[in-house]
KEKE-3310 file (N, C-alpha, C; in steps of 0.2 Angstrom, whole numbers, plus 5000, padded with zeros to 4 digits):
npx = (5004:5003:5007:5001:5002:4989:4991:4990:4993:4994:4991:4993:4986:4989:4978:4969:4959:4964:4965:4963:4967:4967:4979:4977:4987:4995:5008:5022:5031:5048:5061:5073:5087:5100:5110:5098:5082:5076:5062:5058:5061:5052:5039:5023:5017:5003:5007:5022:5037:5044:5061:5077:5092:5102:5097:5089:5075:5062:5056:5044:5039:5030:5040:5052:5063:5069:5081:5082:5093:5099:5115:5126:5136:5150:5152:5145:5127:5121:5113:5110:5108:5101:5097:5086:5079:5066:5071:5084:5101:5103:5114:5122:5125:5116:5105:5095:5093:5084:5081:5069:5067:5055:5054:5048:5041:5042:5054:5065:5075:5085:5092:5104:5112:5127:5136:5144:5153:5142:5131:5121:5126:5121:5123:5124:5123:5112:5104:5100:5084:5079:5066:5053:5044:5045:5049:5053:5061:5065:5073:5074:5079:5070:5059:5049:5049:5040:5039:5030:5030:5028:5039:5039:5047:5050:5041:5027:5009:5000:4986:4983:4976:4977:4991:4993:4986:4994:5005:5015:5028:5034:5048:5057:5072:5088:5101:5113:5121:5134:5141:5156:5160:5167:5166:5168:5173:5172:5175:5168:5175:5182:5184:5200:5205:5196:5196:5199:5207:5204:5214:5223:5234:5242:5246:5235:5222:5207:5192:5180:5171:5163:5157:5149:5151:5146:5140:5136:5146:5152:5163:5176:5169:5168:5174:5180:5186:5201:5212:5227:5243:5254:5251:5238:5228:5213:5209:5202:5197:5195:5185:5192:5186:5169:5158:5156:5157:5168:5177:5181:5192:5193:5189:5180:5190:5202:5219:5228:5241:5250:5245:5238:5226:5210:5197:5191:5186:5175:5171:5157:5151:5156:5163:5176:5176:5185:5190:5193:5204:5207:5222:5223:5215:5220:5227:5217:5209:5206:5210:5196:5186:5169:5159:5148:5141:5135:5126:5121:5113:5107:5101:5102:5109:5124:5133:5149:5166:5181:5194:5207:5221:5230:5247:5253:5252:5242:5251:5247:5233:5235:5229:5223:5220:5207:5200:5185:5176:5162:5147:5139:5128:5117:5121:5120:5130:5139:5155:5165:5156:5153:5154:5148:5153:5152:5164:5165:5173:5174:5164:5154:5145:5134:5128:5116:5107:5100:5089:5095:5085:5077:5083:5083:5086:5085:5083:5097:5101:5104:5092:5081:5064:5056:5044:5030:5017:5004:5012:5026:5043:5057:5073:5089:5104:5120:5130:5138:5147:5143:5133:5126:5113:5111:5114:5125:5121:5128:5124:5109:5098:5090:5092:5078:5069:5055:5056:5053:5053:5048:5042:5045:5047:5035:5033:5043:5040:5029:5034:5042:5033:5028:5036:5047:5062:5079:5091:5108)
npy = (4994:5011:5026:5043:5060:5072:5087:5105:5117:5134:5143:5158:5167:5181:5190:5203:5207:5197:5180:5166:5149:5132:5119:5102:5090:5074:5069:5060:5057:5061:5054:5053:5043:5038:5025:5017:5009:5001:5008:5014:5028:5039:5034:5037:5030:5021:5014:5014:5008:4993:4991:4983:4977:4983:4994:4992:4987:4976:4961:4949:4932:4921:4912:4916:4929:4943:4956:4970:4982:4998:5001:5015:5023:5031:5023:5018:5017:5002:4986:4976:4961:4952:4937:4928:4914:4910:4919:4916:4918:4915:4907:4917:4911:4901:4905:4910:4924:4938:4954:4964:4979:4991:5005:5022:5024:5011:5005:4992:4985:4972:4964:4954:4943:4940:4930:4939:4941:4941:4943:4945:4953:4965:4965:4976:4994:5004:5015:5033:5040:5034:5027:5017:5002:4987:4970:4956:4941:4927:4912:4897:4883:4874:4882:4896:4913:4928:4946:4961:4978:4996:5010:5025:5041:5059:5063:5068:5068:5075:5080:5079:5090:5100:5101:5107:5119:5125:5128:5118:5111:5098:5090:5079:5071:5071:5070:5084:5098:5106:5122:5128:5144:5160:5175:5192:5209:5222:5233:5241:5245:5254:5245:5244:5240:5245:5258:5274:5289:5306:5316:5330:5331:5342:5357:5371:5383:5380:5379:5373:5363:5350:5339:5334:5328:5311:5310:5301:5294:5291:5280:5288:5300:5318:5327:5339:5355:5363:5377:5378:5383:5386:5386:5392:5384:5374:5360:5344:5335:5318:5305:5290:5278:5270:5275:5281:5298:5299:5307:5324:5337:5350:5366:5378:5390:5389:5386:5373:5360:5350:5333:5334:5327:5328:5322:5308:5292:5279:5262:5255:5243:5231:5229:5230:5221:5223:5212:5211:5201:5193:5190:5177:5169:5169:5159:5150:5155:5155:5157:5156:5152:5154:5168:5177:5193:5206:5221:5232:5244:5243:5231:5220:5205:5198:5186:5181:5176:5173:5181:5186:5187:5197:5199:5205:5210:5221:5232:5240:5235:5222:5214:5205:5207:5200:5198:5201:5200:5209:5208:5222:5228:5235:5245:5245:5242:5253:5261:5264:5260:5251:5234:5218:5201:5183:5171:5156:5143:5129:5115:5102:5087:5079:5063:5064:5078:5091:5105:5121:5128:5118:5113:5110:5112:5101:5095:5095:5089:5090:5091:5086:5084:5070:5065:5054:5049:5055:5056:5064:5063:5067:5067:5064:5071:5068:5080:5087:5096:5113:5123:5133:5134:5122:5107:5094:5078:5066:5056:5049:5052:5046:5045:5049:5050:5059:5075:5089:5105:5118:5128:5120:5123:5123:5109:5106:5114:5109:5096:5101:5107:5096:5094:5086:5077:5073:5066:5061)
npz = (5000:4996:5004:5006:5010:5009:5002:5000:4987:4985:4971:4962:4949:4941:4933:4926:4939:4946:4949:4959:4962:4968:4970:4973:4979:4981:4993:4997:5011:5014:5024:5037:5033:5036:5037:5036:5038:5025:5016:5028:5026:5018:5019:5026:5037:5046:5057:5066:5058:5062:5069:5068:5077:5069:5064:5054:5043:5050:5044:5045:5045:5052:5062:5056:5052:5044:5044:5036:5029:5022:5020:5020:5024:5021:5010:4993:4993:4999:5000:5016:5025:5038:5047:5057:5066:5076:5085:5085:5078:5060:5049:5036:5024:5023:5017:5003:4995:4988:4982:4974:4966:4961:4952:4950:4934:4929:4931:4935:4947:4951:4965:4970:4983:4993:5005:5019:5032:5046:5039:5024:5009:4997:4979:4971:4969:4978:4971:4972:4968:4984:4982:4980:4976:4985:4983:4992:4994:5002:5004:5014:5022:5014:5014:5007:5009:5008:5005:5001:4999:4999:4997:4996:4992:4992:4981:4972:4968:4954:4946:4929:4923:4934:4933:4921:4922:4932:4925:4923:4915:4905:4897:4886:4891:4884:4871:4870:4864:4871:4874:4877:4883:4883:4891:4885:4883:4871:4857:4843:4827:4813:4798:4794:4781:4773:4772:4765:4759:4754:4744:4738:4724:4722:4731:4737:4735:4743:4734:4733:4745:4745:4753:4768:4785:4786:4774:4760:4747:4730:4722:4714:4714:4714:4727:4732:4726:4720:4718:4711:4718:4710:4696:4696:4691:4690:4700:4703:4717:4721:4727:4732:4735:4736:4749:4766:4772:4785:4792:4791:4785:4780:4773:4763:4755:4763:4763:4757:4758:4746:4746:4758:4769:4765:4766:4775:4770:4773:4769:4776:4775:4781:4797:4810:4825:4839:4852:4869:4877:4892:4901:4907:4899:4886:4880:4876:4866:4849:4831:4821:4829:4835:4838:4848:4846:4856:4859:4871:4869:4856:4857:4850:4842:4835:4825:4822:4817:4824:4817:4817:4828:4839:4839:4850:4866:4877:4886:4897:4901:4900:4891:4876:4859:4850:4835:4827:4811:4806:4796:4790:4783:4786:4794:4808:4817:4824:4822:4836:4846:4861:4866:4871:4871:4868:4866:4858:4865:4864:4858:4863:4861:4872:4879:4887:4894:4904:4905:4912:4918:4924:4936:4953:4971:4983:4999:5001:4990:4972:4960:4947:4942:4938:4926:4928:4921:4931:4942:4950:4952:4962:4957:4961:4955:4947:4941:4926:4914:4909:4897:4885:4890:4895:4905:4908:4912:4922:4930:4936:4928:4913:4895:4886:4896:4904:4911:4922:4916:4917:4930:4941:4954:4960:4963:4971:4982:4987:4992:5001:5010:5017:5028:5028:5030:5023:5027:5027)
capx = (5000:5006:5004:5003:4999:4986:4993:4987:4997:4990:4994:4989:4987:4987:4974:4964:4958:4967:4961:4966:4965:4971:4981:4977:4991:4998:5015:5025:5036:5055:5063:5080:5089:5107:5110:5091:5078:5072:5055:5057:5061:5047:5033:5020:5013:4999:5011:5029:5040:5049:5068:5081:5098:5106:5093:5085:5067:5061:5051:5043:5035:5030:5046:5057:5063:5074:5082:5085:5095:5103:5121:5129:5141:5157:5152:5139:5122:5120:5108:5113:5102:5103:5092:5085:5073:5064:5075:5091:5104:5104:5120:5120:5126:5111:5099:5095:5089:5084:5076:5067:5064:5051:5054:5043:5043:5042:5061:5065:5082:5085:5098:5106:5116:5132:5138:5149:5153:5136:5125:5121:5128:5119:5128:5123:5122:5105:5105:5095:5081:5077:5059:5052:5040:5049:5047:5058:5061:5070:5073:5078:5077:5065:5053:5050:5046:5039:5036:5029:5028:5030:5043:5040:5050:5052:5037:5020:5005:4997:4982:4985:4973:4980:4998:4992:4984:4999:5010:5020:5029:5039:5051:5061:5079:5092:5108:5113:5127:5136:5145:5160:5161:5171:5163:5173:5171:5176:5173:5167:5180:5182:5188:5205:5206:5191:5196:5203:5208:5204:5220:5225:5241:5245:5243:5232:5216:5201:5187:5174:5172:5157:5154:5149:5152:5140:5137:5138:5150:5153:5170:5177:5165:5172:5172:5183:5189:5206:5215:5234:5247:5259:5248:5231:5224:5208:5210:5197:5199:5190:5185:5195:5181:5162:5157:5153:5162:5169:5181:5182:5197:5194:5184:5181:5194:5208:5225:5231:5247:5249:5245:5234:5220:5204:5191:5192:5180:5175:5166:5155:5147:5157:5167:5179:5175:5191:5188:5199:5204:5211:5228:5222:5211:5223:5229:5211:5206:5210:5207:5191:5181:5163:5158:5141:5142:5129:5126:5115:5109:5104:5097:5103:5115:5127:5137:5155:5171:5188:5198:5214:5223:5235:5253:5256:5247:5242:5255:5243:5228:5237:5224:5225:5214:5204:5196:5179:5173:5155:5144:5136:5125:5112:5125:5118:5136:5143:5162:5165:5151:5156:5150:5149:5154:5154:5168:5164:5180:5173:5158:5154:5138:5134:5122:5110:5108:5094:5089:5096:5079:5074:5087:5081:5090:5080:5086:5104:5102:5103:5087:5075:5058:5054:5036:5027:5009:5003:5017:5032:5048:5063:5079:5095:5108:5127:5130:5145:5148:5137:5134:5121:5107:5110:5119:5127:5119:5132:5121:5103:5092:5092:5089:5071:5064:5052:5057:5049:5057:5046:5038:5047:5047:5029:5033:5048:5037:5024:5038:5045:5028:5027:5040:5051:5070:5082:5098:5113)
capy = (5000:5017:5031:5049:5065:5077:5094:5110:5122:5139:5146:5164:5169:5188:5192:5207:5208:5192:5173:5161:5142:5127:5112:5097:5085:5070:5069:5055:5060:5058:5054:5051:5036:5037:5018:5017:5003:5002:5009:5019:5035:5040:5032:5040:5024:5022:5012:5014:5002:4989:4991:4978:4980:4986:5000:4990:4986:4969:4958:4942:4927:4916:4912:4918:4936:4947:4963:4973:4989:5001:5004:5020:5028:5031:5019:5019:5013:4995:4982:4971:4958:4948:4932:4924:4910:4909:4923:4914:4919:4910:4908:4920:4906:4896:4909:4913:4931:4943:4960:4967:4986:4994:5012:5025:5023:5004:5003:4987:4983:4966:4964:4947:4944:4935:4931:4943:4941:4938:4946:4945:4959:4966:4965:4982:5001:5006:5022:5038:5041:5028:5028:5011:4996:4981:4963:4953:4934:4923:4904:4894:4876:4872:4887:4902:4919:4934:4952:4966:4984:5002:5015:5031:5047:5064:5063:5071:5067:5081:5078:5082:5096:5104:5103:5112:5126:5128:5129:5113:5109:5092:5088:5073:5072:5068:5073:5091:5101:5111:5127:5131:5150:5165:5182:5197:5215:5225:5239:5241:5249:5254:5240:5248:5238:5248:5265:5278:5296:5310:5320:5333:5330:5349:5362:5377:5386:5376:5383:5370:5357:5348:5334:5334:5321:5306:5310:5295:5296:5285:5279:5293:5306:5324:5329:5346:5358:5367:5381:5377:5389:5387:5388:5394:5379:5371:5353:5340:5330:5313:5299:5284:5272:5272:5274:5286:5302:5298:5313:5330:5342:5355:5371:5382:5396:5387:5384:5366:5358:5344:5327:5335:5323:5332:5318:5301:5289:5272:5257:5252:5236:5227:5232:5226:5221:5221:5210:5211:5194:5193:5186:5170:5166:5170:5153:5146:5159:5153:5160:5152:5151:5158:5173:5181:5200:5209:5228:5234:5249:5241:5225:5215:5201:5196:5180:5181:5172:5176:5180:5188:5188:5202:5195:5209:5211:5228:5233:5243:5231:5215:5210:5203:5208:5195:5202:5198:5204:5208:5211:5228:5231:5240:5250:5245:5242:5259:5261:5267:5256:5246:5228:5212:5195:5177:5167:5148:5140:5122:5112:5094:5084:5074:5059:5066:5084:5094:5112:5124:5130:5112:5111:5113:5109:5098:5090:5094:5085:5093:5087:5087:5080:5066:5064:5047:5051:5061:5056:5068:5060:5070:5063:5067:5070:5070:5084:5088:5102:5117:5127:5134:5133:5115:5104:5087:5073:5060:5050:5050:5052:5042:5048:5047:5051:5066:5079:5095:5111:5124:5128:5114:5125:5121:5102:5107:5118:5104:5091:5104:5108:5090:5094:5080:5078:5068:5067:5056)
capz = (5000:4996:5009:5004:5013:5005:5004:4995:4985:4982:4965:4961:4943:4940:4927:4928:4946:4950:4950:4963:4962:4972:4967:4978:4977:4986:4994:5001:5015:5014:5031:5038:5031:5037:5039:5038:5036:5018:5017:5034:5024:5012:5021:5031:5039:5052:5063:5065:5056:5067:5067:5071:5080:5064:5062:5048:5044:5052:5040:5049:5043:5057:5066:5052:5052:5041:5045:5029:5029:5017:5023:5015:5028:5018:5004:4990:4997:4997:5005:5020:5028:5044:5048:5063:5067:5083:5089:5085:5071:5055:5045:5030:5019:5022:5015:4996:4996:4983:4983:4968:4967:4956:4953:4945:4927:4928:4931:4940:4949:4955:4969:4973:4989:4994:5012:5021:5040:5049:5035:5016:5006:4990:4974:4967:4972:4979:4969:4973:4974:4987:4981:4976:4978:4987:4983:4995:4994:5006:5004:5019:5024:5010:5014:5004:5013:5003:5007:4997:5002:4995:5001:4992:4995:4987:4976:4973:4962:4952:4940:4922:4923:4938:4931:4915:4925:4936:4920:4924:4908:4905:4891:4886:4892:4878:4869:4869:4862:4876:4872:4882:4881:4886:4890:4885:4881:4865:4853:4836:4824:4806:4795:4791:4774:4768:4773:4760:4760:4748:4745:4732:4721:4723:4736:4734:4739:4742:4731:4735:4749:4743:4757:4775:4789:4786:4767:4755:4741:4725:4719:4709:4714:4716:4734:4733:4720:4722:4713:4713:4720:4705:4689:4697:4688:4695:4700:4706:4722:4720:4732:4729:4735:4738:4756:4770:4775:4792:4794:4786:4788:4775:4772:4757:4757:4766:4759:4759:4755:4742:4750:4764:4769:4765:4768:4776:4768:4775:4767:4782:4774:4787:4803:4815:4832:4843:4858:4874:4880:4898:4900:4909:4894:4880:4877:4874:4861:4843:4825:4818:4834:4834:4843:4847:4849:4859:4861:4875:4867:4851:4859:4844:4842:4828:4825:4818:4818:4826:4811:4818:4835:4839:4842:4855:4872:4879:4892:4902:4903:4899:4887:4869:4854:4846:4830:4823:4806:4806:4791:4793:4778:4788:4797:4815:4821:4822:4825:4843:4850:4865:4865:4875:4867:4870:4861:4859:4865:4862:4858:4863:4862:4878:4878:4891:4897:4906:4905:4918:4922:4928:4942:4960:4977:4988:5005:5000:4983:4966:4957:4943:4944:4932:4926:4926:4920:4936:4947:4949:4957:4963:4954:4963:4949:4947:4935:4923:4911:4907:4892:4880:4894:4897:4910:4907:4917:4922:4934:4939:4923:4907:4889:4885:4902:4904:4917:4922:4914:4919:4936:4945:4961:4964:4965:4977:4987:4990:4996:5007:5015:5021:5034:5028:5030:5020:5029:5027)
cpx = (5004:5003:5006:4999:4995:4988:4990:4992:4993:4994:4990:4991:4984:4984:4969:4965:4962:4962:4966:4963:4970:4973:4981:4982:4993:5005:5017:5031:5043:5057:5071:5082:5096:5107:5103:5088:5075:5065:5053:5058:5057:5040:5030:5015:5009:5002:5018:5032:5045:5056:5072:5087:5103:5102:5089:5078:5067:5055:5050:5038:5035:5036:5052:5057:5070:5075:5086:5087:5099:5109:5124:5134:5148:5157:5145:5134:5121:5116:5113:5107:5105:5096:5092:5079:5072:5069:5083:5094:5104:5110:5118:5120:5121:5104:5100:5091:5090:5079:5075:5064:5061:5051:5049:5045:5044:5049:5062:5073:5081:5092:5098:5111:5121:5134:5144:5148:5146:5130:5126:5122:5125:5124:5128:5122:5114:5105:5099:5090:5079:5069:5056:5047:5045:5045:5053:5057:5067:5069:5077:5075:5070:5058:5055:5046:5046:5036:5035:5027:5031:5034:5044:5043:5050:5048:5030:5016:5001:4993:4984:4982:4976:4987:4998:4990:4989:5005:5016:5021:5035:5042:5055:5069:5083:5098:5107:5120:5129:5141:5149:5162:5165:5168:5168:5170:5175:5173:5173:5172:5179:5186:5194:5207:5201:5190:5201:5202:5208:5209:5221:5233:5245:5242:5240:5226:5210:5195:5180:5175:5165:5153:5154:5150:5145:5138:5140:5141:5151:5160:5171:5173:5169:5169:5175:5186:5195:5209:5223:5238:5251:5255:5241:5226:5219:5209:5204:5200:5193:5190:5187:5190:5174:5162:5154:5159:5163:5173:5182:5187:5198:5188:5185:5185:5201:5213:5228:5237:5246:5250:5241:5228:5214:5198:5194:5185:5180:5169:5163:5150:5150:5162:5171:5176:5181:5189:5194:5199:5209:5217:5227:5219:5214:5225:5223:5208:5210:5206:5202:5185:5175:5162:5151:5142:5135:5131:5120:5110:5105:5099:5097:5109:5118:5132:5143:5160:5178:5193:5206:5215:5229:5241:5256:5250:5247:5246:5251:5238:5229:5232:5226:5219:5213:5199:5191:5177:5166:5152:5139:5132:5120:5115:5122:5124:5140:5150:5162:5161:5155:5151:5152:5150:5155:5157:5167:5171:5180:5166:5158:5147:5138:5127:5115:5111:5101:5095:5091:5090:5075:5077:5084:5086:5084:5084:5094:5106:5101:5098:5084:5070:5056:5047:5034:5020:5008:5007:5023:5037:5054:5069:5085:5100:5116:5128:5138:5145:5142:5138:5128:5114:5106:5115:5119:5125:5124:5129:5114:5097:5095:5089:5082:5066:5062:5054:5054:5054:5055:5041:5039:5047:5041:5029:5038:5045:5032:5028:5040:5040:5026:5031:5045:5058:5073:5089:5102:5118)
cpy = (5006:5023:5038:5054:5070:5084:5099:5116:5128:5143:5152:5166:5177:5190:5196:5208:5203:5186:5169:5154:5138:5121:5108:5091:5080:5070:5064:5058:5057:5059:5052:5044:5035:5030:5015:5010:5005:5003:5014:5026:5035:5038:5036:5035:5025:5019:5012:5008:4999:4989:4986:4982:4984:4992:4998:4988:4978:4967:4951:4938:4921:4917:4915:4925:4938:4954:4966:4980:4991:5004:5009:5024:5026:5026:5020:5015:5006:4991:4977:4968:4953:4943:4929:4920:4908:4913:4921:4915:4913:4912:4911:4916:4902:4899:4911:4919:4935:4948:4963:4974:4988:5001:5015:5025:5016:5002:4998:4985:4977:4965:4957:4948:4938:4936:4935:4943:4938:4940:4944:4952:4960:4967:4971:4988:5002:5014:5026:5039:5034:5028:5022:5006:4990:4975:4959:4946:4931:4916:4901:4888:4874:4876:4893:4908:4925:4940:4957:4972:4990:5006:5021:5037:5052:5064:5066:5068:5073:5078:5082:5089:5102:5106:5108:5119:5129:5130:5124:5110:5103:5091:5082:5074:5068:5071:5080:5093:5107:5115:5129:5138:5155:5172:5187:5203:5218:5231:5238:5247:5249:5248:5244:5246:5241:5255:5269:5285:5300:5316:5324:5332:5336:5353:5368:5379:5382:5381:5380:5364:5355:5343:5336:5327:5317:5306:5303:5298:5290:5285:5284:5300:5312:5326:5336:5348:5363:5371:5381:5383:5391:5390:5391:5390:5376:5363:5350:5335:5325:5308:5293:5278:5275:5271:5280:5291:5302:5304:5318:5335:5347:5360:5375:5388:5395:5385:5378:5364:5352:5338:5328:5330:5328:5329:5311:5297:5281:5268:5254:5246:5231:5231:5227:5226:5218:5219:5209:5205:5195:5189:5179:5166:5166:5164:5149:5149:5157:5156:5154:5150:5156:5162:5177:5188:5203:5217:5230:5239:5248:5235:5220:5211:5199:5190:5181:5176:5176:5175:5182:5189:5192:5198:5199:5210:5218:5228:5235:5238:5224:5211:5209:5204:5202:5198:5198:5203:5203:5211:5217:5232:5236:5245:5251:5245:5248:5259:5266:5264:5251:5240:5223:5206:5189:5173:5160:5145:5132:5120:5104:5092:5078:5069:5061:5073:5087:5102:5115:5126:5124:5111:5114:5110:5107:5093:5089:5091:5091:5089:5090:5083:5077:5065:5057:5048:5057:5061:5060:5066:5064:5065:5067:5066:5072:5074:5085:5095:5106:5121:5127:5133:5126:5113:5097:5083:5067:5054:5053:5051:5049:5046:5045:5048:5058:5069:5086:5101:5117:5124:5122:5116:5123:5114:5102:5109:5113:5099:5095:5106:5102:5090:5089:5082:5072:5068:5061:5056)
cpz = (5000:5000:5006:5009:5009:5007:4999:4994:4982:4976:4963:4954:4942:4933:4928:4936:4950:4950:4954:4962:4966:4968:4973:4976:4983:4987:4999:5005:5015:5021:5031:5037:5031:5040:5041:5036:5030:5019:5023:5032:5018:5014:5026:5033:5045:5058:5061:5063:5061:5065:5071:5074:5076:5061:5055:5049:5045:5048:5043:5045:5047:5061:5063:5051:5048:5043:5039:5030:5023:5021:5018:5018:5025:5012:5000:4993:4994:5002:5009:5024:5033:5045:5054:5062:5074:5088:5089:5078:5067:5051:5038:5024:5018:5019:5008:4997:4990:4985:4976:4969:4961:4957:4949:4938:4925:4927:4936:4941:4953:4959:4972:4979:4989:5002:5013:5029:5042:5045:5027:5014:4999:4985:4970:4971:4973:4977:4971:4967:4977:4988:4977:4979:4979:4985:4986:4996:4997:5006:5009:5021:5021:5010:5010:5007:5008:5006:5001:5000:4998:5000:4997:4995:4989:4981:4977:4967:4961:4946:4934:4922:4927:4936:4925:4918:4929:4931:4921:4917:4909:4898:4892:4886:4886:4877:4869:4867:4867:4873:4878:4880:4886:4885:4890:4883:4875:4863:4846:4833:4817:4804:4791:4783:4770:4770:4768:4762:4754:4749:4738:4730:4722:4728:4733:4738:4738:4740:4733:4740:4749:4748:4764:4778:4788:4779:4764:4749:4737:4724:4714:4709:4717:4723:4736:4726:4723:4717:4716:4714:4714:4698:4690:4693:4693:4694:4704:4711:4722:4726:4729:4730:4737:4746:4760:4772:4782:4796:4789:4789:4783:4775:4766:4759:4760:4761:4762:4756:4751:4747:4756:4764:4770:4768:4770:4774:4770:4772:4773:4781:4778:4791:4806:4822:4836:4850:4863:4878:4886:4897:4902:4904:4887:4876:4874:4868:4854:4837:4823:4823:4833:4840:4842:4850:4851:4861:4865:4872:4860:4852:4854:4845:4835:4829:4820:4820:4820:4820:4812:4826:4835:4842:4848:4860:4874:4886:4898:4905:4903:4896:4879:4865:4850:4841:4827:4818:4806:4800:4794:4787:4780:4793:4805:4819:4819:4826:4831:4848:4854:4866:4870:4870:4871:4865:4863:4859:4863:4862:4859:4864:4867:4877:4882:4895:4899:4906:4912:4922:4926:4934:4948:4965:4982:4993:5003:4993:4978:4962:4951:4945:4937:4932:4924:4926:4925:4942:4945:4954:4956:4961:4956:4957:4951:4940:4932:4920:4909:4901:4887:4884:4896:4902:4909:4913:4917:4926:4936:4935:4917:4901:4888:4890:4902:4911:4916:4921:4916:4925:4941:4952:4964:4967:4971:4983:4991:4995:5002:5013:5019:5027:5034:5028:5026:5021:5029:5032)
residu = (UNK:UNK:UNK:UNK:UNK:UNK:UNK:UNK:UNK:UNK:UNK:UNK:UNK:UNK:UNK:UNK:UNK:UNK:UNK:UNK:UNK:UNK:UNK:UNK:UNK:UNK:UNK:UNK:UNK:UNK:UNK:UNK:UNK:UNK:UNK:UNK:UNK:UNK:UNK:UNK:UNK:UNK:UNK:UNK:UNK:UNK:UNK:UNK:UNK:UNK:UNK:UNK:UNK:UNK:UNK:UNK:UNK:UNK:UNK:UNK:UNK:UNK:UNK:UNK:UNK:UNK:UNK:UNK:UNK:UNK:UNK:UNK:UNK:UNK:UNK:UNK:UNK:UNK:UNK:UNK:UNK:UNK:UNK:UNK:UNK:UNK:UNK:UNK:UNK:UNK:UNK:UNK:UNK:UNK:UNK:UNK:UNK:UNK:UNK:UNK:UNK:UNK:UNK:UNK:UNK:UNK:UNK:UNK:UNK:UNK:UNK:UNK:UNK:UNK:UNK:UNK:UNK:UNK:UNK:UNK:UNK:UNK:UNK:UNK:UNK:UNK:UNK:UNK:UNK:UNK:UNK:UNK:UNK:UNK:UNK:UNK:UNK:UNK:UNK:UNK:UNK:UNK:UNK:UNK:UNK:UNK:UNK:UNK:UNK:UNK:UNK:UNK:UNK:UNK:UNK:UNK:UNK:UNK:UNK:UNK:UNK:UNK:UNK:UNK:UNK:UNK:UNK:UNK:UNK:UNK:UNK:UNK:UNK:UNK:UNK:UNK:UNK:UNK:UNK:UNK:UNK:UNK:UNK:UNK:UNK:UNK:UNK:UNK:UNK:UNK:UNK:UNK:UNK:UNK:UNK:UNK:UNK:UNK:UNK:UNK:UNK:UNK:UNK:UNK:UNK:UNK:UNK:UNK:UNK:UNK:UNK:UNK:UNK:UNK:UNK:UNK:UNK:UNK:UNK:UNK:UNK:UNK:UNK:UNK:UNK:UNK:UNK:UNK:UNK:UNK:UNK:UNK:UNK:UNK:UNK:UNK:UNK:UNK:UNK:UNK:UNK:UNK:UNK:UNK:UNK:UNK:UNK:UNK:UNK:UNK:UNK:UNK:UNK:UNK:UNK:UNK:UNK:UNK:UNK:UNK:UNK:UNK:UNK:UNK:UNK:UNK:UNK:UNK:UNK:UNK:UNK:UNK:UNK:UNK:UNK:UNK:UNK:UNK:UNK:UNK:UNK:UNK:UNK:UNK:UNK:UNK:UNK:UNK:UNK:UNK:UNK:UNK:UNK:UNK:UNK:UNK:UNK:UNK:UNK:UNK:UNK:UNK:UNK:UNK:UNK:UNK:UNK:UNK:UNK:UNK:UNK:UNK:UNK:UNK:UNK:UNK:UNK:UNK:UNK:UNK:UNK:UNK:UNK:UNK:UNK:UNK:UNK:UNK:UNK:UNK:UNK:UNK:UNK:UNK:UNK:UNK:UNK:UNK:UNK:UNK:UNK:UNK:UNK:UNK:UNK:UNK:UNK:UNK:UNK:UNK:UNK:UNK:UNK:UNK:UNK:UNK:UNK:UNK:UNK:UNK:UNK:UNK:UNK:UNK:UNK:UNK:UNK:UNK:UNK:UNK:UNK:UNK:UNK:UNK:UNK:UNK:UNK:UNK:UNK:UNK:UNK:UNK:UNK:UNK:UNK:UNK:UNK:UNK:UNK:UNK:UNK:UNK:UNK:UNK:UNK:UNK:UNK:UNK:UNK:UNK:UNK:UNK:UNK:UNK:UNK:UNK:UNK:UNK:UNK:UNK:UNK:UNK:UNK:UNK:UNK:UNK:UNK:UNK:UNK:UNK:UNK:UNK:UNK:UNK)
# end
């Protein structure tokens, strides 16, 4: 029989004047199981479970008794079993013993046992969560003894309708590509390969200065007219390239020397983004790595590739420039703009990962909540690398299992309201 405590979670939806509704869910209590009796943590039973001298659960059939415990102090959790008949110890080697655990999601673990000292020791780790239905079988002296009981912990039951109204969303766990990124700052600059200057071949008096800052020009377009000093001939100064006037150093009536820069023209169809890489990270940044550029004031992102890394570091800031060339046909990336960027240092696909948003902390465990129809089970996880909004799962959840990705805090809150503890 499975025992659950009915609890109520109040969820408030702010819509107009506000609408409140209640989620009524069942919760199985998690309890202390440091060296515990199996089933003693997770049950809220009508009578207290009998325990033996090793703090294990006592299972009796006539005069035959098993004490079954989970030992985990300093070791991975494992089953241990002691046997008595009419109150007298039975040699562990005289008993054939198995424990079958059925977990949420119809996952079945079968534990066989071998003699060790005065007890039988299970052959496999009893991994978290310790939430399952037991089938225990002991064979001794030609008799078979069998027990079945439930030991749920850290789980709740929510109807499909209530879960939908509460915004609980579940997705399937599976492979994900994790990006290892480096966050840096930088600045948009002119592409020096696309900058040209309009200069006169001879000095003289400027008769016309035809362009202002920001004006567009075509390649070969006349931007100024001079009267030379020697011959008083009129000469035209033309733009070498098509682009935008980004600097003007000329006014009509001025006398300029031959070779003086009158206008600076830039083709802004693409720009440089110079990123400042701190000293500690310089060895990890390589040409060819992808980078996402973000400017707060524009609210837009762009993706480019590191095309050049300066061979010289800044003496003052101890930073190295990594350059990204960005397409800028719409001219939203204006030279001088400060930006943030994330450089992708490495990418790796892992067999199973969960979303960052799914992870909660419960009873000192890092967990997600797996979904099994209307049952939600806390699943302690061993996590690995992070990136791209995902976290690698090393242990605790298998590919193909459904887990809660949104509003998992509602499930955590209900388990917490039960007043349960889960100490090791």
